[in-house]
Every structure is written in structure tokens, then in C-alpha cells.
C-alpha positions in Angstrom: 0.4 47.7 55.4 -1.8 48.2 52.3 -3.8 45.4 50.9 -2.9 44.6 47.2 -5.6 45.7 44.8 -7.2 42.9 42.8 -7.6 43.7 39.1 -11.2 44.3 38.1 -11.1 41.5 35.5 -9.6 38.7 37.7 -12.9 37.5 39.2 -14.5 37.2 35.8 -11.4 35.4 34.4 -11.5 32.8 37.2 -15.2 32.3 36.7 -14.9 31.4 33.0 -12.0 29.0 33.4 -14.2 25.9 33.9 -16.3 26.6 30.8 -13.2 27.2 28.8 -11.7 23.9 29.8 -15.0 22.1 29.0 -15.1 23.8 25.6 -11.6 22.8 24.9 -12.4 19.2 25.6 -15.4 19.3 23.3 -13.5 20.7 20.3 -12.4 17.2 19.3 -16.0 16.3 18.5 -16.7 19.4 16.4 -16.3 19.1 12.6 -13.3 21.0 11.2 -11.8 21.3 7.7 -9.2 18.6 7.0 -5.6 19.6 7.0 -4.2 18.7 3.6 -0.5 18.3 3.0 0.8 17.9 -0.6 1.6 14.3 -1.2 4.4 15.1 -3.7 6.2 17.1 -1.0 6.1 14.2 1.4 7.4 11.8 -1.3 10.1 14.2 -2.4 11.2 14.5 1.2 11.6 10.7 1.3 13.6 10.8 -1.9 15.9 13.5 -0.6 16.6 11.5 2.6 17.5 8.5 0.4 19.8 10.6 -1.8 21.5 12.2 1.2 22.0 8.8 2.9 23.5 7.4 -0.3 25.8 10.4 -0.6 27.0 10.0 2.9 27.5 6.3 2.4 29.6 6.9 -0.7 31.9 9.2 1.3 32.1 6.7 4.1 33.0 3.8 1.8 35.7 6.0 0.2 37.1 6.8 3.6 37.5 3.1 4.3 38.9 2.3 0.9 42.4 2.5 2.4 41.7 -0.4 4.7 41.6 -4.0 3.8 38.7 -4.8 1.5 37.5 -7.5 3.8 37.1 -4.9 6.6 34.4 -2.9 4.9 32.6 -6.0 3.6 32.6 -7.6 7.1 31.5 -4.6 9.0 29.4 -2.8 6.4 26.1 -3.2 8.4 27.7 -1.8 11.5 29.2 1.2 9.6 25.8 1.9 8.1 24.2 1.6 11.6 26.5 4.3 13.0 25.8 6.6 10.0 22.0 6.1 10.3 22.2 6.6 14.1 24.1 9.9 13.7 21.7 11.2 11.1 18.7 10.1 13.1 20.1 11.8 16.3 20.6 15.2 14.6 17.4 15.2 12.6 14.3 13.4 14.0 15.4 13.2 17.6 16.8 16.8 17.9 14.6 18.7 15.4 11.5 16.5 14.9 12.0 16.0 11.2 14.4 14.4 8.7 16.7 16.5 6.6 14.6 15.9 3.5 11.5 16.9 5.3 13.1 20.1 6.5 14.0 21.0 3.0 10.4 20.5 1.9 9.1 22.7 4.8 7.7 19.7 6.6 7.9 18.5 10.2 6.5 15.7 12.3 3.7 16.3 14.8 1.9 14.1 17.3 -1.3 13.3 15.5 -2.9 11.8 18.6 -3.3 15.4 19.9 -5.0 16.6 16.7 -8.0 14.4 16.2 -11.4 15.7 15.3 -11.8 19.4 15.7 -8.1 19.8 16.6 -6.8 18.6 13.2 -6.3 22.1 11.7 -5.1 24.0 14.8 -2.4 26.5 14.1 -0.1 25.2 16.8 1.2 21.7 16.1 2.0 19.4 19.0 5.6 18.1 18.8 6.5 14.5 19.0 6.9 12.9 22.4 10.2 11.4 23.5 8.7 8.0 23.4 7.6 8.5 19.7 11.1 9.6 18.8 12.8 6.7 20.5 10.4 4.2 19.0 11.0 5.6 15.6 14.7 5.3 15.9 14.5 1.8 17.3 12.4 0.5 14.4 14.1 2.5 11.6 17.8 2.4 12.6 17.8 -0.7 14.7 15.3 -2.6 12.6 17.2 -2.0 9.4 20.4 -3.2 11.0 18.8 -6.3 12.4 17.3 -7.2 9.1 20.4 -6.6 7.1 22.6 -8.7 9.5 20.0 -11.4 9.6 19.8 -11.6 5.8 23.5 -12.0 5.7 23.5 -14.9 8.1 20.6 -16.6 6.3 22.3 -16.2 3.0 25.8 -17.3 4.1 24.5 -20.3 6.0 21.9 -21.3 3.3 18.9 -21.7 5.6 16.6 -21.9 2.6 18.4 -25.0 1.3 18.2 -27.1 4.5 15.8 -29.9 5.2 12.2 -29.0 6.0 12.4 -30.4 9.5 15.4 -28.2 10.3 14.7 -25.4 12.8 16.7 -22.9 10.8 14.6 -23.9 7.7 11.5 -23.3 9.6 12.8 -19.9 10.8 13.6 -19.1 7.2 10.0 -20.0 6.1 8.6 -17.8 8.9 10.9 -15.0 7.9 9.7 -15.2 4.3 6.1 -15.2 5.3 6.7 -12.2 7.6 8.3 -10.3 4.8 5.4 -11.0 2.5 2.9 -9.9 5.1 4.9 -6.7 5.8 5.1 -5.9 2.1 1.3 -6.4 1.7 0.6 -4.1 4.6 3.0 -1.5 3.3 1.3 -1.6 -0.1 -2.1 -1.1 1.6 -0.8 1.7 3.7 0.7 3.4 0.6 -2.7 3.2 -1.2 -4.3 4.8 1.9 -1.6 7.5 1.8 -2.4 8.3 -1.9 -6.0 8.6 -0.9 -5.8 10.6 2.3 -2.3 12.1 2.2 -1.3 10.9 5.7 1.4 8.5 6.9 3.8 7.5 4.2 4.8 4.3 6.1 3.3 1.8 8.4 5.5 2.9 11.2 4.4 6.5 10.9 0.8 5.3 11.1 1.4 3.1 14.2 3.3 5.9 16.0 0.8 8.6 14.9 3.7 10.7 13.4 2.2 12.9 10.7 4.2 15.2 8.4 2.7 18.7 8.4 4.0 22.1 7.2 6.5 23.6 9.5 5.5 27.0 8.3 1.9 27.3 7.1 2.6 30.6 5.4 5.0 29.0 2.9 3.5 25.5 2.4 4.6 25.3 -1.2 8.1 26.2 -0.5 10.7 24.5 -2.7 14.2 24.5 -1.3 17.3 23.9 -3.4 19.6 23.9 -0.4 20.2 20.2 -0.6 21.0 20.3 -4.3 23.4 23.2 -3.9 25.3 21.4 -1.1 25.5 18.2 -3.1 26.9 20.1 -6.1 29.5 21.8 -4.0 30.5 18.6 -2.2 30.7 16.7 -5.5 32.9 19.4 -7.0 35.1 19.4 -3.9 35.6 15.6 -3.9 36.3 15.5 -7.7 39.0 18.3 -7.3 40.6 16.4 -4.5 40.7 13.2 -6.5 42.4 15.0 -9.4 45.0 16.5 -7.0 45.8 13.1 -5.6 46.3 11.5 -9.0 
């Protein structure tokens, strides 16, 4: 039985593994050029997401126009929750980016893995499952909770109750919390305009940064969303005319 021949380079390769690991750990402390992402592309991605969501909501409300008007008004937050959940599942959770971000050649990365000298590395670390779930909980779930809570507060008139009423105290606390959040959001937006990182407070807390999905086409402008919207609009208009 013959002994397998060891490649001539294998001993040297094993010997340099420890120095390579140590060098990799030290890269974070080395200075590196900052990774700059166009702010206008990130803001345009946010606008595209809003436009797409409004288009989908319009079609959803039209689908429920045949039901009793009170049905849509009563369950509007729940219907919006389902729509937001579906869009989140097939965008951020599955692909690591919203639809608007994808059209702007942007994608989220885990910024905790790209600090210091690792900021401009060619390979971006994808989001962890915990980051995706937390993002969905606060965006989809948080939006639903606030919308439903505002409905309850408005319908029951918490702001018009006596000062010693517990619901009035909860209303005052809610108003203060809203003011604090708006102030923090404003400061975060000013920081975004300066550094070009983290459009929202949630992105900053979760270390979810938008970067170019393809570095070779970072100024790519996609008209795919506009084309689809025009086709869908023409299709719905023609259907309405046929039904008249």
C-alpha cells in the first residue's frame, strides 16, 4: 500500500495560517477609504417603496369595494398589516433589500462586520436572521400597533378625559414618546445627510446599511418600476372601461 504524497506547498500553507488569522483580526484597526453611497439613491429607494405600497393598497381597497363599506374601514389596519407582511417577506427577509432598493442597485449589509478597515471590503456580509426578524417586527408590527392604538385613542377620546384618568396619563405619555421619536428621527436624518449612512433610526440601531449590490454599476438607474406601474395602470383603466 503506497503512502499518499503530500503536496510540496501544504506545510508552508499550514504554517502561515496563524499569521493570516492574526492579520485578519488586525484589519479592523487599519485606516481604510470610506465607502460612500449616493444619498439620493437611498432616498429614491425609500420613495419607490412608498409609491409601490400605495399602488398595492389602491388595488387592495378596490378589491374590497364590493364588500360593505364598514368592512374595509373596520379592518383597514389588519388588511394593511397583511400587505406589509407579504411585501416584507418577499423583499427584505428573502432578498435582503426592499423592492425600491433593488431598483436602485442597493442592498442591506450587516455593518457590524464592516467596521474600521473592513468598511470597503469587496464582499459584503449579508444580514443575519435576527436582524431581518427585528426589522420586520418594528416596521410591520410597529406600524400596525401604532395605527390601531391611534384609532382607539381617537375613538375613545383619551385626550379629553380628566388629568387623573389613567387613559389620559397614557395619552400624555404617548404624546411625549411621539415627540421624542420625531426629534431623534430628525437628528438621525441630519446625520444621514452628513455621512450618508442609516436613513432611519431603526437601520442605525440594527446596523443595517444600504450599499451597492453591484459595485461596478453603482450609478445604475432602473426604470423597471415605472414601466410596471404604467402597464398596470393601463390594464386597470381598460378593465374599468370594459366593466362600465
